[in-house]
Structures are given as C-alpha cells and as structure tokens.
N, C-alpha and C positions, 0 to 999 in steps of 0.2 A: 825455659828449652831443656824435652828430656829428650833421650836416646831407647832405641830399640834395646841397645846394650847392656842397658840394667834396667829392664821394663819392671822385675819384680819389686827393684826398690821406689818404681814410683807409679805402683797399681791406683792409687787416688786419681794421678794427674792420666792416666790412660784410660781409668772409668768414666772420666769427664769429658775425653774426646770422643766416648763410644766405641773405643776398641774392643771386641769381644777378646775376653782373656782366657786362658784354659783351666778345665774344670777338673783336672786332675794332678796328682803332684807329678811335679815336672822334672823335681830330681831326682826320683825314683825312676820313673819311665824311661828317662836318658840313662841310669846307670844300666838298667837293666836290658838296654837295649846295645851299649853299649861292651856288653860282658856275652849276651848271648839273644842276640836280634833274631826275631821269626821274620822278619822283613829287610830286604836288601834294595834300595833302588840303586840304578846304573844310569848316569844321566843328569846334571845338578843343573838342566838348566831351567827356563825359565814353567815348560809345561808342568814338569815335579813340581816346583813351588808354587804353584799358581792350581792345581788338583790334586797330585798324590797328596801331596803334605796335606794341603783340606779333608782328605779320605781318612787320611790317619790319626788326624787330629777326633773328627767326628767319630772315629772308633773308639779313641784314648780316652773322649769325654763319656763316652758310654760303659767302661770298664771291660771294653769289646777287644783291648788292645793295648797290654801292660808292659810292650817291649819297642823302644821308639825307633825309628826307621833308620839304616845308616846308608848312607847316600857313596856311592862309588861313583866319582869319574874319570872316563880313560880318557879323554881329550885334552881338556883346558886346566892346567895345574892352578892356574888363576884365580878360577873359581871358588875353590877349596881354599883357598887363603884370605881372598877378600872379599867373597859373598856368603861365606859359609864360617868359616873360625873367628873371623873379625867379629861376626855378631851370633857367636856362642852356637851358632846352627839352627836360629831362631828368623824367622821370616814375619813380616807383616804384609798380609795377603789383604790387597783393596780389590774390592767386585764391584764393576761399574756398569748401574744401571741407566736406561737408554735415556733418560731424567735427569743424570746428572748427580743422583744419591750415590755415594761411596761408601758404599758397607766394609768396615775394616775388621779384620779379626789378628790376633798375634797368634801362628804358629809355632808353638814350640814342643813339637811331637820329632825332629828330628834329633836323632842320641848322638850323631858324629857324623862325618864329611872325611872321605880319604881319597888320597890320588892313587887309584889302582893301575899301577903299572910299575914292573918291575923295576926301572930307574929309581925309584921312590921304595929302597927294602922294607923301610919300616910298616909303612901304611899297604904296601902288597903283601907283606907277609902275615898283618894283621885279616883283610881279609880271606886269604887262604883260611888262616884259621876259624874264621866265621863259615868257612865252605864245608870242614872238616867236623864242623857243630853238628850233631841231631837235632837240634833244637829249630835248625835255620829251615822254615817252612818253605820260603819262595823267596824270588828274586822279581822284581818289575822291571821292563828298560826304557826310556827315553833318548835315544841315541840318534835318533832323525836315520831317514831309510837310507840313506847312502854309509848309516855304521855297519850294516849289516852285508854288504856288497865285496865280494872278493874279488871280481874278475872288471875290466875294460868292458869299455863298449867292441872289442874284435873279440870278448870270452876270454881274455888271458888272464891268467893271474896278476892283483898289482903284485908289484917288486917287493911290499914289505909283506905280503903274505907268501911268495914265496921263500921269502927268507924264514918266518916262521914255520913255515913248514919242514925247510931244509936244519933250522936249528931245533925243532922240536917244543915241549910243553914248559922248560926250566928258563925260556927268556921271552915270552910273549911281546909281540910288540902292536899287532891290530886288535882292536877289539874282542874280534869272532876269534882267534886266537887264545887271547886272555882267560875270556869265558869260558872254554874248551880247556884248558889246563887248570881254571878253579873246578871245573867239573869232573875232574881227573884226580884232583885233589881229594874230592868228596868220595870218587869212586875208592879211592885206597883207603880212604876212614872207615869203609866198610859198606861198601856201595849204598849209601844212606840216600833215600827218597829226597826228591825237592820239583817245586814245578817253575818253569823259566818261562816268564811270560812278559812277552813283548805284546807295549801298549805305544808303540810308535803307529803313526798314522800311515798306512798303505795298507790295504787288502792282505787277507791271507797272513799277515805279519809271522806268526806262530808256526804256519811252514817254512818260510823262508830262513825264520832263526834258525830251526830244526836243521834246513837241510846245509845252513853255512857250518854249525856246526859240526854236522855228520861229514862234511868235506874236509875240515880240518881235521877231524879226530882219525878218520880212514885214512888221509896221508901221512898221520902220523902212524900211522897203524902200518902203512906198504914200506916207510923210514925205519919200521923195527922200534919206536919210541915208546908205544902203548901193542897190549895186547887186544886177541879178539874178544876177550871177555870184555874188554871197557867199553868195546863199540855193541856189543850186545846188551852190556848195563845201559847205555844211551838210548838204546830204541827200544828199552823193558818199559812199555808205558807203566807198570805197576814202580817203576824206579824215578826215571825223570819223564817229565812232558813240558809242550811247548804249547799251553794253551792258544787258541786265538782271542783276540779281543778286538771292538770299537770302541773308540777313542772321539772325544767330540767337545772341546773346549778352546776357544780362543785365549793363547796366552800372548800377548804382543811382549815386543820388549819395552821395559820401562818406561814412565811417560813424564817428560819434564811439566807437564799439565799437573800431573798428578802430583809431583815432588813437590811443586810450590806450593799446592794445596796442603801436602802435609805440612812442610814448613809454617806455613799461617797458622797451623794447627797448635805449633809448638815443639815440631817433632825435630830432630837433626841430625845426623851423621847419614845421610841418604843422597849420598853423591853415587849418579850414576858411572855405572864402573864398565872400562871399556877394555879387553886385555886386550896381548898382543896375537892372540887367535883369533880377536874379532865377535866375540862372547860379549852383547850387552845383557849388565845383569844391574842389581842394587839391594838394597838391603827390603827391598819393597817390591811385590811384585802385582801387576794388575792383569784382571781378567775381567771375564764375562760373566752375566750370573746362569745361562743357560748352559748345561753341560750333559753328556754321554758316556757313561764308559760301560760298555757290554763285555763281559768274561767268559769263554768256555770254562764250565766248572770240572776241572779237571786237577786237583791237588791233590799229590800221593801222599804228602805227609802232612794233611791239613792244612787249615787257615782260618785267619778271622773271620767273624759273620760279617763281610763286606756288604751284604744288603744293607745293615743296618746306616750305612752312610752312603745308601742311594744306589749302589754297583747292581749292576742286572745281571744277575747270575742265570748262566739259561748251556745249552747245546751249541757244539761248534756249527750244525747247519744255521742256526738262528744266528748266530755271531756273523758268519761268511755274508748273511743276508743283509744283516743290517751295515754291515760294512761296505758290502758291494752298494747298497743305498746312499749312503753318506760320500764313497769316498770316488764312486763314478758317476754319481748321477746330482745328488741333492747337495753337496757341499764344494767337495775340493774341486771338480771341475770349473765350479763358478769363478771360485777362490784365485785358480790359477787364470785362469783369461782376465779377471779383472787386474792381477799383478800384472800382467804381459805387456798389455795395453796400458794399462795404469802409468807404467815407466814410459812408454812409447809418445802419450799423451802430456806429460807432465807434472800428473798427480803424484803424490804425497801423503795422500790417507786411503786406506780404502772405504770411508765412508763418504768423503766429497767426492770419488767414483760413482756413488750411488746417487746424486744428486745428476748425472748425466744419462739422461737418455737414448743415448746408442749406449753406451754402456751396458744397463739394466735392460736393453733388449737383446744385446750378444747373451747376454747370462741367462735371461728367462729363456730364450730359445734352445740353448744348451740344458737346462735344466727340465723344462716343462715338455718342449717339443720333441725333442731328440732323447734323454735320459728317461723319464717316466714313462713311453711307451715299451721298454725293454726290461725295466726294473721291476723284481719281483719285493713285495713287503715283506718283511720281516714280522708282522705281525705285532709285535712290541711297539714298534713305531710305523707312523702313517709317512709314505714317503711326500706325498704331496704335504701334507701340510708339515712337513720339517722343511721342504723349500719353501711355503710361505713363511716360515716360519725365519728361514733365512733370510730371504730376500727383504721383507716387510719389515726387522727388528733385529737382524743380528747385524748384516751387514751395514744398514745406515748408523746405528748406534755413532754418534759422533766424540763419545766417552770411551771407546776401544780406538788406541792409539795405533793403529795396524798400519803398516806401509806398504804398499806394492813391492816394495824393492826388498823387502823382508819375504815378502811370499813368493815370488820371484828364485827365491836362492835354491839351487839344486832342481831345477826344472828338468833337466833331463833324467833324472832318475824317477820323475813323477808321470810324465805323460803315458808310459806304457798301463799304467793303472786309470789314469782318471781320466782317457781317450782312448787309449787301446782296449778296454774292455768293454766300452757301450760299441766300437766300432766291431769287436769280437760278434757282439749280440746281435749286431745286424746283418752279419755273414749269416750268421746260422740260421737268423729268419729267416732273409730274403735271398741269401746266396752272395749279396754283397751289399757296401755301404753306399752305393753311390748317391743315396738319396738327403744326405746328411750333407749341411752347409754350416751349422753355426760350430761343430767340433773343428772343419778345416779353416774355418775362419780362425778359429783357437791355434792352430799349426801353426798358420801363416804369418798369424802374426806373431808367434815367437822365431820365426824364420827371419821376419823382418825386425825384430828384437837382438837377435843373433847379431845381426848388425854395428849395432852400440851407436845408432845416429837415430834422435825421435823423432817426430812426425813435424817438429820445424826444422829438421836438416843439420840439427846439434847433435854433437857429440856427447855421448853421455857412458858412464861405468855399469858395465853390468854386475847383477849379484851373482856372487861366489859358487862356482858350479863346476862338479870334478870334467865334465866333458868340455868346459866352454872354450878353450886354448885348441884341443881338435876341431871343435866344429866352427869354428871362426874361420879356422885354416882354409877348410871345404869354401867358405861361403868368401875368400877372399878376395875371390877375382870381380866379386858384383860391389855394386854403387849407385846411392837414389839416382836415380833417372834410367838405372837400366831398363830394357824393353824388350831384348831379344831372347824369345822364349826358347831356344834352344841352348845359348850362355846358361840361363836360368836352370835348365832342367838338369843340365850337367854338374851345377853347383850343388843343387838340391840333392839329385838323384840319391848320392850315397845317404844321405840320413834320410828320407821318407822311405827310402826300405830297408833300412836297419831295423832287425824282428829285437835287436837288444836293447833298442832305447823304444820302438811303441809296441814292442808285442807283438809284429806284425808286419808283412812288407805292406805299405801304404797303396803301392800300385796294384797289388794283386786283388786289392776289394776295392777298389774303384773310389779310393778318397785319394791318391797322389796326385794324378792330372788334377783335381778340382783345386787342392791345395796350392799348386802349383801356380794356377789361374791367379787365383785370390791375394798369392806374393805376388805376383807380376802386376798387380793393379795397385799394390801398397807402394810397389815401388817407383810408382811414377814420379813422385817428387814429395815436395812439402806439402804437407793437409793431405794426402791420400791413403794414409791407415785411416782418420776419420771420415771420411768421404766413401771406403771401402766398407767401412761396418755401417754406415748410415745407408748405404746402397742396398746391402743386402736384409739387412733386419725390415727395411720396407717393403722389400718384394715377397721375402718370403715370410715375414709376421712376427718378429720377435718382439716389437712393441705391445 
C-alpha cells in the first residue's frame, strides 16, 4: 500500500497505477509559491480541488506557471488542517467518465494552504504579506454564492457584517470584510494592481463581488477607518478589477465507491473527512470530464497564459451571455429542479433521477421549452447543444456521485438567478410570464420541500440554507392535506412576493397564483408531488 503523502517516494507504484504525475519541479514551484505567489485562491473545497488546481497544474506542466497556488480558506479551518496539511497540499484528482473509466492525476501545484481569519494570526499575516507583494497578480474565489451576501431577506446587514463595519479593517470576520481589509493592505503597500476573480457559480459574479467589497469599504470610509483615496483605488480599473466568469464542472463530495476502487488499487490514507462545519472532503477529489471556465480578460497586473489550460478568455459581454445561458437556462435551473424534487421523491443520486421519466420531462420543459426561447447564444457555446450534453451525458453519468441533497443546499440564494432571470425575460418579451408552467412547478416543489415532509408523508431533514428557519416559520401553519386556498395564500404570499428571494414579485408578473395552485395540488396527500408533476408534463408536453 502506498499513500499520497509520500508519492514522491513511490513513483514506480504510482506509474503502475496509471496516475499521471507532475512534469515540473514540484519542490521549486511550491517554494516559489510560498514566497511570492502570483495566484491566491479563496475557498479550499472540492471545486478548487477538482478544477482550479488542474488548471494550475496544466500551466505548471507547460512552464507557464512557476509559482504554486496558495489556498486561503475563510470558512472551515479543519479543511486546511486535515485535507491540505496532512497531505502536503497535494490532491489526487479522479475524472469519472460515463463508461466507468477513472482517469487519475496527482495535482501537486498547491504551494500552501492557510486559514485566512484574523483569529489565526500567523496565517492571516502571511496572507496580508502576499497582498502587499507586487508579484501577486490575481485571486480566484469559490466561496459559494452566500459568501458574497451581506444582507438578509429583509435587506438588513447580517450581525457579523454590522460588527465588521463598526470595528473596521483590523479584525474582520465576514469573508467580504476580510477581503476588503486585504485590499486595504495592498492599497497601503503602494496602490498595487490586482484582479479579484469570482469563479463562483452564479450570474454576474464579478459585479456582485465588487458591490460587496465597495459596500464594506464605503461603510468604513463613513466610519472614518479608510480614506476616500482607498475608495478611488478600488474603483480604478487600472488598479483593481472584478472580472466576471462562467464556471461549469460538477465536483460532488468524495465518493465512497471511488474510495473503494482506489483502496483496491493499493492506495491508502483516503478516509473521507466530515468536518464540524459539515464540509465533506478527502485526499482525493472526483469530478466529471466536461468542464468550462470563461473569464473576462481584465488583469491589470498581468496573468499566466490561462488559455493554455483550456480557459476561455474573452470580454465581459460574452462571459455574461455564456453565464446567463448556463445559470438561467441550460444547467443550473435543471439541477435545482432535480435537487428539490429528488429530495421529495426519495432519491439519493442525480443520475438515478435521470431514469425517472417525470423528472426528465420536468427539466426538459424548463430547459428546452421555457429557457431556450429567451436565451441569447454567447457564440462560444451553443445553448441547445449544451442542454443536450447536460441531459443526455452529464446528469445521467452514474459514476458522478452527486446527490439532490447537496444540490438543494442554499436554494433560497439561487432561485432569483436560476428562475427569476428567465421570468424577467418573459416579462420583457410579453409583459408578463403567465404562460410559464415548468418553472412554477419547480418553485411550487421548493415550497413543498420546505415543509420537510416527503411525497410518502415522511419527515426528512432539508439541506442547509440561511433562510430555512425563516421560510419554514412562514409555512408552519400548513400540513399535508391542507386544501384551503386562502390559508395557503396567506402562508406563501410573503415568500412569493419577496424580491430579495426571486428578484421580482411573482404575483405582479403572473407567476404567483399559478405557483400557489400547483403547490396546493402537491399538498393533497402522499404521492401528490409525483401526480402533479406527471399531470403537467403530460398536459404541456415536457416528455
């Protein structure tokens, strides 16, 4: 048995296992990265491990990246200690083909990993030093959509953000406050240029990132902590940019099946780590073959030749079109619909759901019938071909161990983009969105999901969501079997009209009442969710 921890002493064994090894001087690249990194990455979870680290390694293999990436984790300190430090910051990447082939690659381009929080003084000061270094060119982020949020559903600052605003840059705790403080250090070091690249999976991510940073900085300026000159620095595109991006690669939690396969090959030290903050991670990461990363080419301090690792570098308009295509039409809305309905119908894998004609009919309706008519092609990717690939190849892949429970996490933070944007397009085109059916089914299913009772009438535990308690409280008067329309309306009205959640008032655009009607049908009793979905896809033509 051999371990990832000492792979450099077991090269012959790794070659026999057909594990692709680095083609660069690992020691030198790591040392250079620890001293003067050009690339920092915030968020050490599975997306970095199964995508960004691969990109960096491709560049290093071609001598296009001479300094390793430093990972900065702001949420879960156990990730740094147990998934990075314990394995010398190396990662075993497993790419899972639809035919069951496992392509294995040892990613050794991560130079170091740090818990970037002022509570960890040593690690935090190292990140400060990196931000003060002129050689730092850019940072990338995978902190999930909620990591950029500063306010609750009522538009009020979260308590941690309020505290950060009052205390200033010296002891920030929210990730956006931490990043703003780091940018303040870079400003004080000589107004050094940098690109701050969100690669999180939501539309116009760079804009939201920028808005959050500006909000914190301007609040600090009002409190007297920073000067107007710092605000001007952040807004100077010759100094600081927030490029937009579109990212697409399914990187689910580590699979027990993959782990067993690796153990059978002769690898050890592969235990899946479950942290106290509910992160699931391991020495290996499993991901799919298909992937896209499109980035706005706006890097004021230069960058590696990311194109040589398959990254599509383009202008903001093209990025936006590609992202709108994916996030509002071709993948994300389908994923969320499968997540919610899968939890209700008792599924434990996305691939298994793709054998269910009703659920496939639902996502075909969302994608082909309601999404495609209002999406604009980005030119670099064809929207219909993208959906074809998603429905026929990617989601049915049984070797991708993704679960509806994972995808259902933070749904309240996603529906405005995944459904609200398409609804807006119909309003722009027709004056209302009354003709939509499949998107209202997905929204109604989410309301039904929030009751935490599945389609068999059994209780289940919903996935984590920052608004879960608040939303469940609004629906607490409802029970399976409730059929009083006025009672249902009173319970759901504040949710469906909430512009913070959906991006618009669903009643004003003709979607609210239809959603209520479908939700009412899903409340009839056991099996009502299944019967309701089947009814509509049969009537409207989703199959």
